[in-house]
C-alpha positions as CSV (number, residue, x, y, z in Angstrom):
1,M,37.3,-33.2,9.5
2,V,36.5,-35.1,6.6
3,Y,32.8,-34.5,7.4
4,F,33.4,-30.8,7.6
5,V,35.2,-30.9,4.1
6,R,32.4,-32.6,2.9
7,A,29.7,-30.5,4.4
8,W,31.8,-27.3,3.2
9,S,31.9,-28.5,-0.7
10,I,28.3,-29.2,-0.8
11,I,27.6,-25.4,0.7
12,C,29.8,-23.9,-1.7
13,V,28.4,-25.9,-4.7
14,V,25.2,-24.9,-3.4
15,L,26.3,-21.1,-3.4
16,L,28.2,-21.3,-6.4
17,T,24.6,-22.7,-8.2
18,C,23.0,-20.0,-6.8
19,V,25.2,-17.2,-8.1
20,I,24.8,-18.6,-11.3
21,V,21.1,-18.9,-11.3
22,N,20.7,-15.2,-9.8
23,A,23.1,-14.2,-12.7
24,N,20.7,-15.5,-15.2
25,F,17.2,-15.9,-13.4
26,K,17.3,-13.2,-10.5
27,P,13.7,-15.0,-9.6
28,F,12.2,-11.8,-7.7
29,R,12.9,-9.3,-10.2
30,A,12.7,-11.5,-13.4
31,A,9.3,-12.8,-12.3
32,L,7.6,-9.4,-11.9
33,Y,9.6,-7.0,-14.3
34,S,9.7,-8.8,-17.7
35,S,8.0,-9.9,-20.6
36,W,7.0,-13.0,-18.7
37,I,4.3,-11.2,-17.2
38,T,1.4,-9.7,-18.7
39,C,0.3,-6.8,-17.7
40,N,-3.6,-6.1,-18.7
41,H,-5.5,-3.1,-17.5
42,T,-8.1,-3.5,-20.1
43,K,-11.4,-1.4,-18.6
44,T,-14.0,-2.7,-20.8
45,L,-14.7,-6.5,-19.3
46,D,-16.5,-5.2,-16.8
47,L,-15.6,-8.2,-14.2
48,D,-17.8,-9.1,-11.2
49,V,-16.7,-8.2,-8.3
50,S,-19.6,-8.9,-5.8
51,G,-17.6,-11.1,-3.5
52,I,-15.7,-8.0,-2.3
53,Q,-16.6,-8.2,1.7
54,L,-16.4,-4.8,3.6
55,F,-15.8,-5.5,7.4
56,F,-16.7,-2.5,9.3
57,Y,-15.7,-1.1,13.1
58,D,-17.3,1.1,15.6
59,F,-14.4,0.4,18.6
60,Q,-16.1,3.0,20.7
61,N,-19.3,1.3,20.8
62,N,-17.8,-2.1,20.7
63,F,-19.9,-3.0,17.3
64,N,-19.0,-4.6,14.1
65,V,-20.3,-6.1,11.2
66,S,-19.7,-7.1,7.8
67,F,-21.2,-7.3,4.3
68,T,-20.6,-8.1,0.4
69,I,-19.9,-4.9,-1.7
70,D,-23.1,-4.8,-3.3
71,G,-25.8,-2.4,-1.4
72,A,-23.3,-2.2,1.1
73,A,-23.5,1.7,2.2
74,N,-27.6,1.2,2.5
75,N,-27.0,-1.9,4.3
76,F,-24.6,-0.3,6.9
77,A,-26.9,2.4,7.7
78,S,-30.1,0.2,8.0
79,V,-28.3,-1.6,11.1
80,Y,-26.6,1.4,12.5
81,N,-26.8,4.6,13.0
82,L,-24.0,6.5,11.4
83,D,-22.5,9.6,12.6
84,V,-21.4,10.8,9.9
85,T,-19.4,13.2,11.6
86,R,-16.9,11.0,12.6
87,R,-13.9,10.5,10.4
88,L,-14.1,6.9,8.2
89,I,-10.8,5.3,8.1
90,F,-11.0,3.1,4.6
91,F,-8.3,0.6,4.5
92,V,-7.3,-1.3,1.5
93,P,-4.7,-4.1,1.3
94,G,-2.7,-5.4,-1.4
95,Y,-2.2,-8.4,-3.4
96,K,-2.3,-11.8,-1.3
97,S,-4.3,-10.0,1.5
98,N,-7.2,-11.2,3.3
99,I,-9.0,-10.4,6.5
100,G,-7.2,-12.3,8.6
101,K,-3.6,-11.6,7.7
102,K,-0.9,-9.7,10.2
103,T,-1.3,-6.2,8.2
104,E,-5.4,-6.3,8.9
105,E,-4.6,-7.1,12.7
106,L,-1.9,-4.5,12.5
107,I,-4.8,-1.9,11.2
108,R,-7.0,-3.0,13.4
109,Q,-5.0,-2.6,16.4
110,T,-4.0,0.6,15.6
111,F,-7.3,2.4,15.4
112,K,-8.9,0.5,18.2
113,D,-8.2,3.3,21.0
114,V,-8.3,6.1,18.2
115,P,-11.9,8.4,19.4
116,N,-14.4,9.3,16.8
117,I,-13.4,7.4,13.8
118,Y,-14.9,4.6,11.8
119,L,-13.0,1.8,10.5
120,I,-13.6,-0.1,7.4
121,I,-11.1,-2.9,6.1
122,V,-11.7,-4.5,2.6
123,D,-11.4,-8.1,1.4
124,H,-11.2,-8.8,-2.2
125,S,-9.1,-11.9,-1.5
126,P,-11.5,-13.6,-4.2
127,Y,-9.8,-11.6,-6.7
128,T,-6.5,-11.4,-5.6
129,S,-5.4,-14.5,-3.9
130,A,-2.2,-16.6,-4.8
131,K,-4.2,-19.4,-6.4
132,E,-2.4,-20.2,-10.0
133,G,1.1,-19.3,-9.0
134,M,3.0,-16.2,-8.8
135,I,2.7,-15.0,-12.2
136,K,-0.6,-16.1,-13.5
137,S,-2.3,-14.7,-10.0
138,Y,-0.7,-11.5,-10.1
139,E,-1.8,-11.0,-13.5
140,R,-5.4,-11.8,-12.2
141,S,-5.0,-9.4,-9.3
142,V,-3.8,-6.6,-11.6
143,Q,-6.6,-6.9,-14.1
144,Y,-9.1,-6.9,-11.4
145,A,-7.7,-3.7,-9.9
146,Y,-9.4,-1.1,-12.1
147,Y,-12.8,-2.9,-11.5
148,I,-12.4,-3.1,-7.7
149,G,-11.3,0.3,-7.6
150,R,-14.2,1.2,-9.2
151,A,-16.8,-0.8,-6.8
152,L,-15.0,0.7,-3.9
153,G,-15.5,4.4,-5.4
154,H,-19.0,3.1,-6.0
155,F,-19.3,2.4,-2.3
156,L,-17.8,5.2,-1.0
157,S,-19.9,7.5,-3.1
158,D,-23.2,5.7,-2.0
159,L,-22.0,6.4,1.4
160,H,-21.8,10.1,0.4
161,S,-25.4,9.7,-0.4
162,N,-26.1,8.7,3.2
163,G,-25.1,11.6,4.5
164,Y,-21.2,11.2,4.7
165,Q,-19.4,14.1,3.9
166,S,-16.3,14.1,1.5
167,K,-14.1,15.7,4.2
168,N,-14.4,13.1,6.6
169,I,-13.0,10.3,4.7
170,H,-9.8,8.9,4.6
171,C,-9.0,6.0,2.3
172,I,-5.7,4.3,3.0
173,G,-3.9,1.6,0.6
174,H,-1.2,-0.5,0.7
175,S,0.7,-1.8,-2.3
176,L,-2.2,-2.8,-5.0
177,G,-4.7,-1.3,-3.0
178,S,-2.8,1.8,-3.2
179,Q,-3.5,1.6,-7.1
180,M,-7.2,0.5,-6.5
181,L,-7.8,3.9,-4.9
182,G,-6.5,5.8,-7.8
183,Y,-9.5,4.2,-9.4
184,A,-11.9,4.7,-6.6
185,G,-10.9,8.2,-6.1
186,T,-11.9,9.1,-9.7
187,T,-15.2,7.1,-9.6
188,Y,-16.1,9.1,-6.7
189,Q,-15.6,12.2,-8.1
190,N,-17.5,11.1,-11.1
191,R,-20.4,10.7,-9.3
192,T,-20.3,12.9,-6.7
193,T,-18.4,16.0,-8.2
194,E,-16.5,16.4,-5.1
195,S,-13.2,14.6,-3.8
196,I,-12.5,11.9,-1.2
197,W,-10.3,14.1,1.6
198,R,-7.3,12.2,1.2
199,I,-5.7,9.1,-0.1
200,T,-2.5,7.8,1.4
201,G,-0.9,4.7,-0.7
202,I,1.8,3.0,1.1
203,D,4.4,1.5,-1.0
204,P,2.1,1.3,-4.1
205,A,2.4,-1.3,-6.2
206,G,5.3,-1.7,-8.9
207,P,5.1,-4.0,-11.2
208,C,2.7,-3.8,-14.0
209,F,2.1,0.0,-12.7
210,S,5.8,1.7,-12.4
211,N,6.2,2.0,-16.4
212,G,2.2,2.2,-17.0
213,F,0.3,4.5,-18.1
214,I,-0.2,7.3,-15.5
215,Q,-4.4,6.9,-15.8
216,D,-3.5,3.5,-14.1
217,H,-1.7,4.7,-10.9
218,I,-2.9,6.7,-7.8
219,R,-1.8,10.4,-8.6
220,S,-2.6,13.8,-7.5
221,G,-5.8,14.8,-8.5
222,V,-7.3,11.4,-7.8
223,A,-8.3,12.8,-4.0
224,G,-8.0,16.8,-2.3
225,Y,-4.6,15.4,-1.7
226,V,-2.6,12.6,-2.3
227,E,-0.1,11.4,-0.3
228,V,2.4,8.4,-0.7
229,Y,5.0,6.4,1.0
230,H,7.9,4.5,-0.6
231,C,9.7,1.6,0.8
232,N,10.9,-0.7,-1.9
233,A,10.3,1.2,-5.3
234,G,11.9,-0.3,-8.1
235,G,11.3,-4.1,-6.2
236,L,7.2,-4.4,-4.9
237,G,6.6,-0.4,-5.1
238,T,6.3,1.9,-7.5
239,T,9.0,4.0,-9.0
240,A,6.7,6.7,-9.9
241,V,6.7,10.3,-8.2
242,L,2.8,11.4,-8.9
243,A,1.4,12.3,-6.0
244,D,0.8,15.7,-4.4
245,I,3.7,14.6,-1.9
246,D,5.8,11.5,-2.2
247,F,7.8,10.5,0.8
248,F,11.0,8.2,0.5
249,M,11.9,6.2,3.6
250,N,15.5,5.4,4.4
251,R,17.8,4.4,2.1
252,K,16.2,6.0,-1.1
253,G,13.0,4.3,-0.1
254,K,14.1,1.0,-1.7
255,N,15.4,-0.9,1.3
256,Q,14.6,-0.7,4.7
257,P,17.5,-1.1,7.6
258,H,16.1,-4.3,8.9
259,C,15.7,-6.0,5.5
260,D,18.7,-6.7,4.3
261,G,19.3,-10.1,1.9
262,G,21.2,-12.8,3.2
263,I,24.2,-14.5,1.9
264,I,22.9,-16.3,-1.0
265,P,22.7,-14.0,-3.7
266,G,18.9,-13.9,-5.4
267,L,17.3,-16.3,-2.9
268,A,16.8,-13.9,-0.1
269,E,15.8,-10.9,-2.3
270,S,12.4,-11.7,-2.6
271,D,12.1,-11.9,1.5
272,A,13.9,-8.5,1.7
273,A,11.5,-7.2,-1.0
274,K,8.9,-8.4,1.1
275,C,10.3,-7.3,4.2
276,S,10.7,-3.5,3.1
277,H,7.4,-3.8,1.1
278,K,5.6,-4.4,4.6
279,A,7.4,-2.1,7.2
280,C,5.7,0.5,5.1
281,V,2.8,-0.2,6.7
282,K,4.1,-0.5,10.4
283,Y,5.9,2.7,9.8
284,W,2.4,4.5,8.9
285,A,0.7,2.7,11.7
286,A,3.0,4.0,14.2
287,T,2.7,7.3,13.6
288,V,-1.1,7.2,14.4
289,H,-0.4,6.9,18.2
290,H,3.0,9.2,17.9
291,S,2.5,12.0,15.9
292,E,5.9,13.8,16.0
293,W,7.7,11.0,14.3
294,Y,9.2,11.1,11.1
295,L,10.2,14.7,10.1
296,A,10.7,15.1,6.4
297,W,12.6,17.7,4.4
298,A,12.0,18.5,0.8
299,C,15.2,17.5,-1.1
300,D,16.3,16.4,-4.2
301,S,18.3,13.5,-3.8
302,Y,18.9,11.0,-0.9
303,D,22.9,11.5,-1.0
304,S,21.6,15.3,-0.1
305,F,19.4,14.3,2.5
306,L,22.0,11.8,4.0
307,T,24.5,14.3,4.0
308,G,22.5,17.0,5.6
309,R,22.5,19.5,2.3
310,C,18.7,19.7,2.9
311,A,18.3,20.7,6.3
312,A,17.6,24.2,5.7
313,N,14.5,23.4,3.1
314,Q,10.8,22.7,3.9
315,V,10.2,20.4,6.6
316,T,7.0,18.6,7.2
317,I,5.7,15.6,9.3
318,A,5.1,12.0,7.4
319,G,2.4,9.7,8.7
320,Y,-1.0,10.2,10.0
321,S,-0.5,13.7,11.2
322,N,0.9,15.1,7.9
323,P,-0.4,18.5,7.4
324,G,-1.3,18.2,4.4
325,N,0.3,21.5,3.6
326,A,3.6,20.4,1.8
327,T,4.1,19.2,-1.9
328,G,7.1,17.5,-4.0
329,V,9.6,15.0,-2.6
330,F,10.9,14.5,0.5
331,Y,13.0,12.1,2.8
332,A,12.5,10.9,6.1
333,S,14.7,8.4,8.0
334,T,12.7,5.9,11.0
335,D,16.1,5.6,12.6
336,G,16.1,5.5,16.5
337,Y,12.1,5.4,16.4
338,G,11.9,1.3,17.5
339,V,9.7,0.7,14.3
340,D,11.6,-3.0,12.5
């Protein structure tokens, strides 16, 4: 009994300390949404991003190769007879990613059985790794986002010069990768006078972007059709509604059903946010093989959607098979589809 009382006392002290710390510190939100972090979107530094690697996959012919980004379009064309009628799936991951992470593997596994596509996965980790600690490394990553996005736009426009048609290019970004694609899309337009067919933003990064200038966002106009999926809006994801269509997934697009925090306030907030942020990729990837999943309704608010007041409104499909003929704000639920 004595040991139980002592143990419980220790737990209570820890809980009380965490509550006090959370009330003043709020480790997750304070770090990325405060004056502590410097959001630098300067576009005049001409930072070197030649260390970006592009990983090319032709699953149909069991072929893969990788090149650094400088001259990559010509290098791909020189070692492989590209079928320019295939759809190109161009995936740009977010902060702290690299080619060996789970998100990249999920994308590889998702598209390995999809016919008539090529897949390219971008690894920009030399500039977006977690070195130097959370705040400094995220500041650095944000500063590099424009230069990485511009380099990606150059690569895609070079691919276009090698015969790849704009209508066959589908770019998908997660988190910071989504914001990079805003820059890539405008660079592509400036160099080709055409637009990438579609850009998909999966929970675009919020910190340093949500309250920033529109030209630093993924947004309507940077591609023929721009769609955004919100899963952690106001946390790791943006609150900005700027795309042709914005899908809010589950609970106001802020947190996902299986990503609730723990019993200690503040300490579980970061993990819950990361869980919701990553869930967006899982939801979207699942629709590649399940085109009928996630019907979405045009709606003014989540509460109206939840109570069925938007049931008579316009309906479209969220995910890979989104027909691209709807615009505005839509709400969708993943309940019952077995994705967590």
